[in-house]
N, CA, C and O atoms as CSV, one atom per row, in Angstrom:
chain,resi,resn,atom,element,x,y,z
A,1,MET,N,N,179.190,-21.785,45.294
A,1,MET,CA,C,179.492,-20.885,46.376
A,1,MET,C,C,178.989,-21.487,47.682
A,1,MET,O,O,177.906,-22.071,47.722
A,2,SER,N,N,179.761,-21.349,48.734
A,2,SER,CA,C,179.372,-21.819,50.060
A,2,SER,C,C,179.281,-20.643,51.016
A,2,SER,O,O,180.042,-19.680,50.924
A,3,VAL,N,N,178.342,-20.743,51.925
A,3,VAL,CA,C,178.207,-19.755,52.985
A,3,VAL,C,C,178.284,-20.497,54.306
A,3,VAL,O,O,177.584,-21.489,54.512
A,4,ALA,N,N,179.138,-20.016,55.202
A,4,ALA,CA,C,179.315,-20.670,56.496
A,4,ALA,C,C,178.766,-19.787,57.611
A,4,ALA,O,O,178.700,-18.564,57.487
A,5,LYS,N,N,178.381,-20.432,58.685
A,5,LYS,CA,C,177.886,-19.736,59.865
A,5,LYS,C,C,178.691,-20.209,61.062
A,5,LYS,O,O,179.134,-21.356,61.109
A,6,VAL,N,N,178.878,-19.320,62.028
A,6,VAL,CA,C,179.600,-19.656,63.252
A,6,VAL,C,C,178.649,-19.469,64.430
A,6,VAL,O,O,178.003,-18.430,64.567
A,7,ILE,N,N,178.575,-20.493,65.275
A,7,ILE,CA,C,177.800,-20.391,66.512
A,7,ILE,C,C,178.749,-20.573,67.691
A,7,ILE,O,O,179.836,-21.133,67.549
A,8,GLU,N,N,178.330,-20.099,68.840
A,8,GLU,CA,C,179.123,-20.257,70.053
A,8,GLU,C,C,178.365,-21.138,71.033
A,8,GLU,O,O,177.146,-21.029,71.173
A,9,LEU,N,N,179.101,-22.009,71.708
A,9,LEU,CA,C,178.491,-22.824,72.756
A,9,LEU,C,C,179.510,-23.109,73.846
A,9,LEU,O,O,180.715,-22.954,73.650
A,10,THR,N,N,179.008,-23.522,74.980
A,10,THR,CA,C,179.842,-23.878,76.123
A,10,THR,C,C,179.545,-25.319,76.487
A,10,THR,O,O,178.385,-25.725,76.553
A,11,ALA,N,N,180.604,-26.094,76.724
A,11,ALA,CA,C,180.447,-27.502,77.088
A,11,ALA,C,C,181.307,-27.797,78.315
A,11,ALA,O,O,182.353,-27.181,78.517
A,12,THR,N,N,180.852,-28.745,79.126
A,12,THR,CA,C,181.585,-29.112,80.337
A,12,THR,C,C,181.815,-30.616,80.396
A,12,THR,O,O,181.122,-31.403,79.751
A,13,SER,N,N,182.814,-30.984,81.194
A,13,SER,CA,C,183.116,-32.396,81.411
A,13,SER,C,C,183.852,-32.539,82.740
A,13,SER,O,O,184.645,-31.671,83.104
A,14,PRO,N,N,183.596,-33.621,83.464
A,14,PRO,CA,C,184.364,-33.881,84.680
A,14,PRO,C,C,185.715,-34.541,84.374
A,14,PRO,O,O,186.545,-34.714,85.266
A,15,GLU,N,N,185.926,-34.910,83.097
A,15,GLU,CA,C,187.126,-35.669,82.707
A,15,GLU,C,C,188.284,-34.782,82.260
A,15,GLU,O,O,189.378,-34.849,82.820
A,16,SER,N,N,188.032,-33.930,81.224
A,16,SER,CA,C,189.120,-33.145,80.646
A,16,SER,C,C,188.564,-32.086,79.696
A,16,SER,O,O,187.384,-32.107,79.345
A,17,PHE,N,N,189.441,-31.152,79.281
A,17,PHE,CA,C,189.063,-30.175,78.265
A,17,PHE,C,C,188.751,-30.883,76.946
A,17,PHE,O,O,187.792,-30.533,76.258
A,18,GLU,N,N,189.559,-31.870,76.603
A,18,GLU,CA,C,189.354,-32.616,75.363
A,18,GLU,C,C,187.982,-33.284,75.354
A,18,GLU,O,O,187.284,-33.261,74.340
A,19,ASP,N,N,187.598,-33.873,76.471
A,19,ASP,CA,C,186.293,-34.529,76.559
A,19,ASP,C,C,185.167,-33.506,76.459
A,19,ASP,O,O,184.136,-33.784,75.846
A,20,ALA,N,N,185.347,-32.337,77.047
A,20,ALA,CA,C,184.336,-31.283,76.945
A,20,ALA,C,C,184.161,-30.858,75.487
A,20,ALA,O,O,183.035,-30.661,75.031
A,21,CYS,N,N,185.274,-30.715,74.750
A,21,CYS,CA,C,185.197,-30.378,73.318
A,21,CYS,C,C,184.446,-31.458,72.552
A,21,CYS,O,O,183.564,-31.160,71.746
A,22,ARG,N,N,184.796,-32.702,72.807
A,22,ARG,CA,C,184.164,-33.817,72.099
A,22,ARG,C,C,182.668,-33.852,72.381
A,22,ARG,O,O,181.865,-34.012,71.462
A,23,GLN,N,N,182.292,-33.704,73.645
A,23,GLN,CA,C,180.868,-33.739,73.998
A,23,GLN,C,C,180.112,-32.577,73.376
A,23,GLN,O,O,178.983,-32.746,72.916
A,24,GLY,N,N,180.724,-31.396,73.357
A,24,GLY,CA,C,180.086,-30.235,72.742
A,24,GLY,C,C,179.848,-30.445,71.255
A,24,GLY,O,O,178.773,-30.132,70.743
A,25,LEU,N,N,180.858,-30.978,70.556
A,25,LEU,CA,C,180.720,-31.235,69.126
A,25,LEU,C,C,179.710,-32.345,68.842
A,25,LEU,O,O,178.936,-32.251,67.890
A,26,GLU,N,N,179.716,-33.387,69.656
A,26,GLU,CA,C,178.750,-34.474,69.459
A,26,GLU,C,C,177.324,-33.975,69.645
A,26,GLU,O,O,176.436,-34.322,68.866
A,27,LYS,N,N,177.102,-33.165,70.669
A,27,LYS,CA,C,175.760,-32.641,70.916
A,27,LYS,C,C,175.324,-31.701,69.794
A,27,LYS,O,O,174.182,-31.765,69.339
A,28,ALA,N,N,176.229,-30.828,69.347
A,28,ALA,CA,C,175.902,-29.897,68.269
A,28,ALA,C,C,175.577,-30.647,66.980
A,28,ALA,O,O,174.691,-30.238,66.231
A,29,SER,N,N,176.287,-31.737,66.721
A,29,SER,CA,C,176.076,-32.487,65.478
A,29,SER,C,C,174.735,-33.219,65.450
A,29,SER,O,O,174.339,-33.730,64.403
A,30,GLU,N,N,174.032,-33.280,66.577
A,30,GLU,CA,C,172.701,-33.881,66.590
A,30,GLU,C,C,171.695,-33.033,65.812
A,30,GLU,O,O,170.730,-33.560,65.259
A,31,THR,N,N,171.925,-31.716,65.772
A,31,THR,CA,C,170.976,-30.826,65.093
A,31,THR,C,C,171.612,-29.977,63.997
A,31,THR,O,O,170.896,-29.314,63.246
A,32,ILE,N,N,172.933,-29.984,63.890
A,32,ILE,CA,C,173.623,-29.182,62.879
A,32,ILE,C,C,174.367,-30.123,61.932
A,32,ILE,O,O,175.119,-30.997,62.365
A,33,ARG,N,N,174.143,-29.927,60.635
A,33,ARG,CA,C,174.844,-30.735,59.633
A,33,ARG,C,C,176.038,-29.969,59.078
A,33,ARG,O,O,176.093,-28.742,59.159
A,34,ASP,N,N,176.975,-30.692,58.524
A,34,ASP,CA,C,178.130,-30.149,57.801
A,34,ASP,C,C,179.019,-29.251,58.665
A,34,ASP,O,O,179.454,-28.187,58.225
A,35,ILE,N,N,179.285,-29.693,59.904
A,35,ILE,CA,C,180.232,-28.980,60.762
A,35,ILE,C,C,181.617,-29.107,60.144
A,35,ILE,O,O,182.057,-30.208,59.812
A,36,ARG,N,N,182.295,-27.988,59.991
A,36,ARG,CA,C,183.604,-27.974,59.347
A,36,ARG,C,C,184.752,-27.760,60.315
A,36,ARG,O,O,185.844,-28.286,60.099
A,37,ALA,N,N,184.526,-26.987,61.395
A,37,ALA,CA,C,185.631,-26.673,62.295
A,37,ALA,C,C,185.087,-26.241,63.654
A,37,ALA,O,O,183.927,-25.850,63.790
A,38,ALA,N,N,185.951,-26.326,64.637
A,38,ALA,CA,C,185.633,-25.810,65.970
A,38,ALA,C,C,186.876,-25.105,66.502
A,38,ALA,O,O,187.993,-25.604,66.366
A,39,TRP,N,N,186.670,-23.966,67.096
A,39,TRP,CA,C,187.756,-23.175,67.652
A,39,TRP,C,C,187.494,-23.005,69.142
A,39,TRP,O,O,186.405,-22.593,69.543
A,40,VAL,N,N,188.486,-23.322,69.958
A,40,VAL,CA,C,188.353,-23.158,71.404
A,40,VAL,C,C,188.624,-21.693,71.717
A,40,VAL,O,O,189.745,-21.205,71.572
A,41,ASP,N,N,187.582,-21.007,72.147
A,41,ASP,CA,C,187.661,-19.576,72.434
A,41,ASP,C,C,188.099,-19.309,73.872
A,41,ASP,O,O,188.548,-18.207,74.189
A,42,GLY,N,N,187.972,-20.310,74.742
A,42,GLY,CA,C,188.380,-20.148,76.132
A,42,GLY,C,C,188.208,-21.438,76.902
A,42,GLY,O,O,187.449,-22.324,76.509
A,43,GLN,N,N,188.929,-21.527,78.012
A,43,GLN,CA,C,188.859,-22.696,78.889
A,43,GLN,C,C,188.803,-22.218,80.337
A,43,GLN,O,O,189.417,-21.216,80.703
A,44,GLU,N,N,188.062,-22.949,81.139
A,44,GLU,CA,C,187.979,-22.642,82.564
A,44,GLU,C,C,187.876,-23.939,83.351
A,44,GLU,O,O,187.415,-24.961,82.842
A,45,VAL,N,N,188.307,-23.878,84.580
A,45,VAL,CA,C,188.163,-25.010,85.495
A,45,VAL,C,C,187.394,-24.507,86.707
A,45,VAL,O,O,187.720,-23.468,87.281
A,46,PHE,N,N,186.364,-25.262,87.086
A,46,PHE,CA,C,185.546,-24.937,88.247
A,46,PHE,C,C,185.611,-26.078,89.246
A,46,PHE,O,O,185.945,-27.211,88.898
A,47,VAL,N,N,185.290,-25.768,90.472
A,47,VAL,CA,C,185.111,-26.805,91.478
A,47,VAL,C,C,183.646,-26.757,91.895
A,47,VAL,O,O,183.167,-25.745,92.407
A,48,ALA,N,N,182.944,-27.861,91.670
A,48,ALA,CA,C,181.526,-27.956,92.008
A,48,ALA,C,C,181.329,-29.170,92.909
A,48,ALA,O,O,181.636,-30.296,92.517
A,49,ASP,N,N,180.824,-28.942,94.101
A,49,ASP,CA,C,180.603,-30.020,95.072
A,49,ASP,C,C,181.880,-30.812,95.332
A,49,ASP,O,O,181.841,-32.031,95.505
A,50,GLY,N,N,183.008,-30.114,95.357
A,50,GLY,CA,C,184.284,-30.754,95.645
A,50,GLY,C,C,184.928,-31.464,94.469
A,50,GLY,O,O,185.982,-32.079,94.630
A,51,ALA,N,N,184.316,-31.397,93.279
A,51,ALA,CA,C,184.866,-32.069,92.095
A,51,ALA,C,C,185.271,-31.025,91.048
A,51,ALA,O,O,184.631,-29.982,90.919
A,52,VAL,N,N,186.325,-31.318,90.314
A,52,VAL,CA,C,186.793,-30.437,89.249
A,52,VAL,C,C,185.904,-30.603,88.019
A,52,VAL,O,O,185.563,-31.722,87.634
A,53,VAL,N,N,185.533,-29.473,87.404
A,53,VAL,CA,C,184.735,-29.477,86.177
A,53,VAL,C,C,185.488,-28.648,85.140
A,53,VAL,O,O,185.837,-27.493,85.384
A,54,PHE,N,N,185.732,-29.255,83.980
A,54,PHE,CA,C,186.420,-28.577,82.885
A,54,PHE,C,C,185.374,-27.976,81.957
A,54,PHE,O,O,184.400,-28.639,81.599
A,55,GLN,N,N,185.575,-26.713,81.565
A,55,GLN,CA,C,184.610,-26.042,80.702
A,55,GLN,C,C,185.347,-25.410,79.522
A,55,GLN,O,O,186.405,-24.804,79.691
A,56,VAL,N,N,184.775,-25.559,78.326
A,56,VAL,CA,C,185.330,-24.936,77.131
A,56,VAL,C,C,184.257,-24.087,76.449
A,56,VAL,O,O,183.072,-24.420,76.461
A,57,HIS,N,N,184.700,-23.004,75.866
A,57,HIS,CA,C,183.839,-22.150,75.052
A,57,HIS,C,C,184.263,-22.380,73.611
A,57,HIS,O,O,185.405,-22.107,73.239
A,58,LEU,N,N,183.336,-22.887,72.798
A,58,LEU,CA,C,183.640,-23.259,71.418
A,58,LEU,C,C,182.945,-22.345,70.418
A,58,LEU,O,O,181.828,-21.882,70.646
A,59,LYS,N,N,183.627,-22.096,69.311
A,59,LYS,CA,C,183.009,-21.470,68.143
A,59,LYS,C,C,183.014,-22.545,67.063
A,59,LYS,O,O,184.069,-23.024,66.650
A,60,ILE,N,N,181.822,-22.913,66.616
A,60,ILE,CA,C,181.665,-24.001,65.655
A,60,ILE,C,C,181.236,-23.429,64.307
A,60,ILE,O,O,180.279,-22.660,64.219
A,61,THR,N,N,181.960,-23.818,63.261
A,61,THR,CA,C,181.672,-23.361,61.902
A,61,THR,C,C,181.012,-24.494,61.120
A,61,THR,O,O,181.477,-25.633,61.127
A,62,PHE,N,N,179.904,-24.144,60.439
A,62,PHE,CA,C,179.237,-25.122,59.583
A,62,PHE,C,C,178.741,-24.428,58.320
A,62,PHE,O,O,178.519,-23.217,58.309
A,63,VAL,N,N,178.571,-25.209,57.262
A,63,VAL,CA,C,178.147,-24.670,55.969
A,63,VAL,C,C,176.618,-24.695,55.892
A,63,VAL,O,O,175.983,-25.699,56.217
A,64,LEU,N,N,176.049,-23.583,55.461
A,64,LEU,CA,C,174.601,-23.506,55.293
A,64,LEU,C,C,174.192,-24.193,54.003
A,64,LEU,O,O,174.910,-24.151,53.004
A,65,GLU,N,N,173.028,-24.827,54.038
A,65,GLU,CA,C,172.520,-25.520,52.843
A,65,GLU,C,C,171.856,-24.538,51.906
A,65,GLU,O,O,171.368,-24.930,50.846
């Protein structure tokens, strides 16, 4: 039997939504093992100091040990 948990996080990137997702997953994988999926719950674009910033809200699913 497996039990999964879902956490929510927000990640940003000056490059793209895809890069924000990748960075969020890479950072989460530093402390979370067995990540199975990520769901993009929302996307936003901000302008900070004259530069565009892409932001994603992720729900990450991982299996508990």
